[in-house]
N, C-alpha and C positions, 0 to 999 in steps of 0.2 A: 504494500500500500504506500502511495506517495503522498507528499504534502498537497499536491494539486487536486487530488480527488477525494481526500478524506471527508470534507464537508458533504460531498454528494452521497456518501455512504451512510450518513447519520440520519436516523429517522427523526421526525419532529418530536421534541422532548420538552414541552413547556413545563416550567417549574411553577408549581402552585405556591405563591408566596403571600397568599391572602392573610395568613395568620403569623407571618414573619414580620417582626419589627426590624427594618434594615438599619445597619450602622455604616456599612461601606458598600458602595455599588460601582461595579465596572460597567461602563457603557461603550460598546464597540472599541475596546482597548486593543491597540496594535502596538507592538514594540519591534523595532528593527535594530539590530546590532551589526555594525560593519556592513550594512546593506542586506543582511540576512533577516528574513521575516520570522521572528522567534515566537511572538504571541500574535494570534490571529483572531480578531473580532471577538474578544472575550466579553461576554455579558454574564455577570455574576453578582448576586446579592449575598453579602456576608451578614448574617443575622446578629442582632445585638445580644450581648450577654449569653453567649453559647460558644461551643467549640466547633469550628469548621476545620476539617482535615482535608488537605489537598494531596491526592495520591496520583500515581502514574509512574511509568518507567523513567529511568535516567535520561536526561536530555529532552524531556517533554515540555519544559518551560515552567515547572513548579516554582523553583527558586527565583527565576526572573519575574514571575508574577508577584511573589511575596515581596521582593525587593522594591517593586514599583509602588507598593502600598505606602512606604515611608520615604519615597523618592531617593532611594539609594543609587539610582542611575544618574543622578544629577552630576556626579563627578566625572562622568565619561562623555566626551564629545562625540564618541562613535555610536551613541544611542539616540535613536529617534523615536518619539512617542506620539501616537495619535489616539484620539478618543478622550473619554472622560473617566475620572475616578473620583466619585463623590463621597466625601466624608461628612456625615451629618448634613448632606445636601449641598455642600460646597465643593467645587472641583479643585482638587489639590494641585492640579497642574496650572491653575490660573496664575498669571504673572503677579497678581497682588498677594498671593499666599506665600508666606515666608517658610522656607524648608525647615527652619528651626522650630517653628510652631507645629509643623506636621510631625516632626520626630519627637517632640515632647508628648504628643498624643499617642504615638505608636512606638513602643519599645521592641527592639529586635533581639531575640536570643539566638545566638549562632550555634553552629554544629559543635564547635569546641569552645569551651569557656575562655573568655578573654578578660581576665581581671586586670585592673589598672596596677601599675608598679608602685603600690603604696599599701598602707595598712588595711585590714578588714574594715575598720571604722571609716576610714577616708574613702574607700570604694563606694560605700553607701551614701556618705555625706556629700560626695562630689557633685552630683546632679542638683540636689537642693541648694547648695551653695551657689552654683552657676545661675540658678533662677532666683537668687536674691535672699534665700533664707539666712538669717543671722541669729546669733545667740547660742552659746554652748549648750544650755539646757534644752532649747528647742531642737537643735541638731541631734543631740544625744537621744531625745525622745523619738525623733524620726528614725534614726538608725536602729534603735531597739525595736520599734514597731515593725519595720519591714524585715528585719532579721527574724523576728518572731513569725511574721507572715509566711516566710519560706521555711520555717522549721529549723532555723540555724542558730537561733539565739543561745539555747542551752549548750550548744556545742562550742561556741566561740566567745561567750560573754566574759570569760576571764583572760582572753588574749586578743582583745580588740585592736591593740596597738601592734600586733605582729603582722608580718607581711602576708598579704592574701595569697602569694605564691606558695606558701607553706601548707595551704589547705589541700585536701584530696581533690581530684578532678570533679567528683560529684558535689562536694561542698563548694567548689569554685563556681559550678554552674548555678547552684542555688544562690550564691552571692551575686552573680551577674543578674539573676532574676530580681533579687532584692534591690540592686542598684537601679534596674529599670523601673521597678514599681515606685521607687522613692521620688520620682519626678511626676508621679500621679498621672500616668497615661490613661487613655480610654481603651486602647487595644494592645494586646500582647501578640507579637509575631514570633513564631518559633520555626527555625530552619533546621530540621533534623536535630532538635535540641537534646535528644537523649541517645543519639546513635553512638557517641563516644563514651558513654557511661556503662558501668557494670549494672547487672539486673536490679540490684537493690537500690542504687542511686536512680536508675530509670523509673522504678516504681514510685519513689518519693516525688520525683518531678511530675509524673503523671497524676498522682494524688493532689499535688499542689494545683495543677491546671484545673482539675475537676472542682476543686474548692474555689479557685479564683474566678471561675466563670460566673459566679454569683454577682461579681462586681465588674468584670471586664469582658470584653469581646476578645476571643482567642482564635487565632488562625495559625494552624500548624502544617508544615510540610513534613510528610513522613513516607519512608519507603516500606514501613512495616504495616501490613494490612491488619495484623492482630492488634496493633496499637490503635489504629483508626477504629476498629470494631469496639475496642474497650472504651475509648474516650469520646468519640465524635457524636455531636448532635446532628451535624450535617457533613456530607462527604462530597467533594468535587473531584471527579476523575478527569485527568488531562492526558492527551496523547498528541504528539507532534505539534505542540503549540496551540492546540484547540481544546476548549472545554467540551468534553464528550457527554458527561452526565453529572447531574447535581441532584441531591435529595437526602433523605434521612438514611442512616446506615442500614436499616431493615430493607428498604427498597433497593438501594444501590448494591448491597452485598448478596441479598437473597432473591431479589426480583428485578434485576437490571433491565432497562429498556433497550440498551444498545448491545449489539453483538460484541463490539470491541470491549465493553466493560465486562461481559461474561468471559471473554477470552483472557483478559488480564487477571481477573479474580480467580479463575481456574488454574492459572499458572502457565497458560499457553505461551506467554512471553513475559519478560520482566525488564 
């Protein structure tokens, strides 16, 4: 199957969003990188306060889509973007929208944790300081609150001044999540956020996401279908730069409308 005829093979698959409160909406989103058409006419509604998992084989455009949500492509002159991406009704690609405002609303948790070269405490305090928070007592309360939110406080409360690099990789990932939450975003983005972790650490992160969706909209890219089945409220399946299917996990995994989805879930390709 080639890029030029994929759309012709897909059956009509309207998504019933009558009962979905939208938070982020892609409208005819197209992304070109070095002239290559990477994302093709993506129309997708990300529901508010829920977990949406984006699945699909390597190279299908999952990470490119995720990075577009908080304008991570802005740094590259080789990327061309067409279409709209609406956050609370405002197009984030509008010239009047500042990228710093977008990134404050959307925190990105990468595949491997990237702690700042400073103490545990300063990693969490860094964002609030940038956004104007002052006062030692207020900062300490903020750091404690978000370390508790990610289940890390009891593990590190007696060594807050030690380097974050001395934490285990699972602890570092939770610290990165705490750092992202400390700037009070609306949306949490995760790009294979548990793939570098051991099973116990992965389970902790998954539990955190399931708890955090009460307050945040969460969008996760994952290669692990089992993880999507465990966590997702909604699943988006992508293939060759196109959105093939979107729906709740029960429908997508057990009653897919598209043959491509059936083939992928059955393991015919990966």
